[in-house]
TISE-542004 format. One record per residue (C-alpha): residue number from 1; residue in one letter; x, y, z. Coordinates in Angstrom, 2 decimals. Example, Ala and Ser with C-alpha at 12.3 -4.5 7.8 and 13.67 -1.06 7.14 Angstrom:
+-----+---+---------+---------+---------+
|   k | r |       u |       v |       w |
+-----+---+---------+---------+---------+
|   1 | A |   12.30 |   -4.50 |    7.80 |
|   2 | S |   13.67 |   -1.06 |    7.14 |
+-----+---+---------+---------+---------+
END
This chain:
+-----+---+---------+---------+---------+
|   k | r |       u |       v |       w |
+-----+---+---------+---------+---------+
|   1 | M |   19.68 |   22.24 |  -28.01 |
|   2 | W |   22.91 |   22.76 |  -29.82 |
|   3 | P |   22.07 |   23.25 |  -33.46 |
|   4 | F |   24.69 |   20.95 |  -34.89 |
|   5 | T |   23.84 |   17.90 |  -32.59 |
|   6 | Q |   21.65 |   15.23 |  -34.39 |
|   7 | K |   21.23 |   11.75 |  -33.96 |
|   8 | N |   21.44 |    9.73 |  -37.13 |
|   9 | T |   18.76 |    7.10 |  -36.23 |
|  10 | D |   18.78 |    5.72 |  -39.85 |
|  11 | H |   22.51 |    4.92 |  -39.54 |
|  12 | D |   22.44 |    3.62 |  -36.11 |
|  13 | S |   19.58 |    1.10 |  -36.74 |
|  14 | A |   21.56 |   -1.06 |  -39.21 |
|  15 | L |   24.93 |   -1.65 |  -37.48 |
|  16 | P |   26.07 |   -5.13 |  -38.10 |
|  17 | R |   28.34 |   -6.96 |  -35.49 |
|  18 | T |   32.01 |   -7.15 |  -36.19 |
|  19 | V |   34.13 |  -10.21 |  -36.03 |
|  20 | D |   37.84 |  -10.70 |  -36.16 |
|  21 | V |   39.34 |  -12.79 |  -39.14 |
|  22 | R |   40.06 |  -15.88 |  -36.71 |
|  23 | Q |   36.45 |  -15.84 |  -35.78 |
|  24 | A |   35.32 |  -15.41 |  -39.39 |
|  25 | F |   37.56 |  -18.47 |  -40.30 |
|  26 | A |   36.20 |  -20.55 |  -37.57 |
|  27 | R |   32.54 |  -19.69 |  -38.36 |
|  28 | S |   32.92 |  -20.15 |  -42.13 |
|  29 | K |   34.22 |  -23.77 |  -41.40 |
|  30 | A |   31.16 |  -24.28 |  -39.27 |
|  31 | G |   28.89 |  -23.28 |  -42.19 |
|  32 | A |   28.68 |  -19.50 |  -42.21 |
|  33 | V |   28.76 |  -17.94 |  -45.65 |
|  34 | L |   32.05 |  -15.85 |  -46.21 |
|  35 | V |   31.08 |  -13.25 |  -48.76 |
|  36 | D |   33.84 |  -11.06 |  -50.54 |
|  37 | I |   32.20 |   -8.11 |  -51.72 |
|  38 | R |   35.29 |   -6.92 |  -54.01 |
|  39 | S |   35.27 |   -6.90 |  -57.71 |
|  40 | E |   35.73 |  -10.25 |  -59.72 |
|  41 | Q |   39.14 |   -9.10 |  -60.73 |
|  42 | E |   40.31 |   -8.37 |  -57.10 |
|  43 | F |   38.70 |  -11.78 |  -56.02 |
|  44 | A |   40.49 |  -13.64 |  -58.65 |
|  45 | A |   43.84 |  -12.10 |  -57.58 |
|  46 | A |   43.34 |  -13.43 |  -53.83 |
|  47 | H |   40.63 |  -14.18 |  -51.73 |
|  48 | P |   39.90 |  -16.10 |  -48.35 |
|  49 | K |   39.84 |  -19.90 |  -49.05 |
|  50 | G |   36.06 |  -20.80 |  -49.11 |
|  51 | A |   34.71 |  -17.16 |  -49.84 |
|  52 | R |   31.94 |  -16.65 |  -52.16 |
|  53 | N |   32.31 |  -13.48 |  -54.58 |
|  54 | V |   29.29 |  -11.39 |  -54.19 |
|  55 | P |   30.09 |   -7.90 |  -55.62 |
|  56 | P |   27.68 |   -4.87 |  -54.50 |
|  57 | S |   25.70 |   -4.95 |  -57.83 |
|  58 | R |   24.77 |   -8.80 |  -57.18 |
|  59 | I |   23.71 |   -7.71 |  -53.54 |
|  60 | G |   21.32 |   -5.31 |  -54.83 |
|  61 | A |   19.75 |   -7.92 |  -57.45 |
|  62 | G |   18.57 |  -10.23 |  -54.63 |
|  63 | G |   21.27 |  -10.57 |  -52.33 |
|  64 | G |   23.52 |  -12.81 |  -54.76 |
|  65 | G |   21.75 |  -16.18 |  -53.78 |
|  66 | L |   21.95 |  -15.55 |  -50.08 |
|  67 | A |   19.25 |  -16.66 |  -47.80 |
|  68 | P |   17.74 |  -14.20 |  -45.18 |
|  69 | D |   18.73 |  -16.38 |  -42.28 |
|  70 | D |   22.08 |  -17.42 |  -43.48 |
|  71 | E |   24.94 |  -16.51 |  -41.16 |
|  72 | I |   26.72 |  -14.00 |  -43.44 |
|  73 | L |   30.13 |  -12.86 |  -42.91 |
|  74 | V |   31.31 |   -9.78 |  -45.15 |
|  75 | I |   34.65 |   -9.21 |  -46.09 |
|  76 | C |   36.65 |   -6.92 |  -48.58 |
|  77 | L |   40.34 |   -5.87 |  -48.53 |
|  78 | S |   40.48 |   -3.67 |  -45.45 |
|  79 | G |   37.06 |   -3.85 |  -43.78 |
|  80 | H |   35.73 |   -0.55 |  -44.97 |
|  81 | R |   33.70 |   -1.50 |  -48.10 |
|  82 | S |   32.39 |   -4.65 |  -46.34 |
|  83 | L |   31.02 |   -2.59 |  -43.43 |
|  84 | T |   28.85 |   -0.47 |  -45.90 |
|  85 | Q |   27.54 |   -3.78 |  -47.58 |
|  86 | A |   26.99 |   -5.64 |  -44.31 |
|  87 | R |   24.90 |   -2.60 |  -43.24 |
|  88 | R |   23.09 |   -2.78 |  -46.65 |
|  89 | L |   22.39 |   -6.55 |  -46.08 |
|  90 | A |   20.96 |   -5.78 |  -42.57 |
|  91 | K |   18.69 |   -3.05 |  -44.09 |
|  92 | M |   17.46 |   -5.67 |  -46.51 |
|  93 | G |   16.35 |   -7.75 |  -44.04 |
|  94 | Y |   19.15 |  -10.28 |  -43.52 |
|  95 | T |   19.25 |  -11.29 |  -39.80 |
|  96 | N |   22.55 |  -12.53 |  -39.01 |
|  97 | V |   25.13 |  -10.51 |  -40.74 |
|  98 | A |   28.86 |   -9.54 |  -39.51 |
|  99 | N |   31.40 |   -7.64 |  -40.93 |
| 100 | V |   35.09 |   -8.99 |  -41.01 |
| 101 | A |   37.40 |   -6.50 |  -39.29 |
| 102 | G |   40.61 |   -5.77 |  -41.12 |
| 103 | G |   39.42 |   -7.56 |  -44.27 |
| 104 | L |   41.58 |   -9.69 |  -46.47 |
| 105 | R |   44.90 |   -7.72 |  -45.33 |
| 106 | A |   44.31 |   -9.04 |  -41.67 |
| 107 | W |   43.37 |  -12.44 |  -42.88 |
| 108 | Q |   46.54 |  -12.70 |  -44.72 |
| 109 | Q |   48.39 |  -11.39 |  -41.64 |
| 110 | A |   46.82 |  -14.02 |  -39.58 |
| 111 | G |   48.21 |  -16.76 |  -41.79 |
| 112 | L |   44.80 |  -17.89 |  -42.91 |
| 113 | P |   44.28 |  -19.73 |  -46.15 |
| 114 | V |   44.06 |  -17.80 |  -49.35 |
| 115 | K |   43.27 |  -18.61 |  -52.79 |
| 116 | G |   44.06 |  -16.79 |  -56.07 |
| 117 | R |   46.69 |  -16.34 |  -58.79 |
+-----+---+---------+---------+---------+
END
């Protein structure tokens, strides 16, 4: 076996699904919880309408009020930080977690509703 080839089973075991911003918007209107994991300052400046602000520190303290069987859509500015937190939620036992591809930038580019200053 090639010495540098290893399968990272820990990484592979908690890959959440990915949804695009239009799917996320429709799912949030249907009752899914849209979770913006950015800082309170970033969230205050602009966030998807209807999103709940749950920064990583609150996820670690019991999920920020999220139920394990909630449909949870995780978003950030670009989709990178949210992927990390979506994986974290999945590892914590949340069963229906998805990362929102492209984040707030893609949300705004799609013309979806935004709140903030």
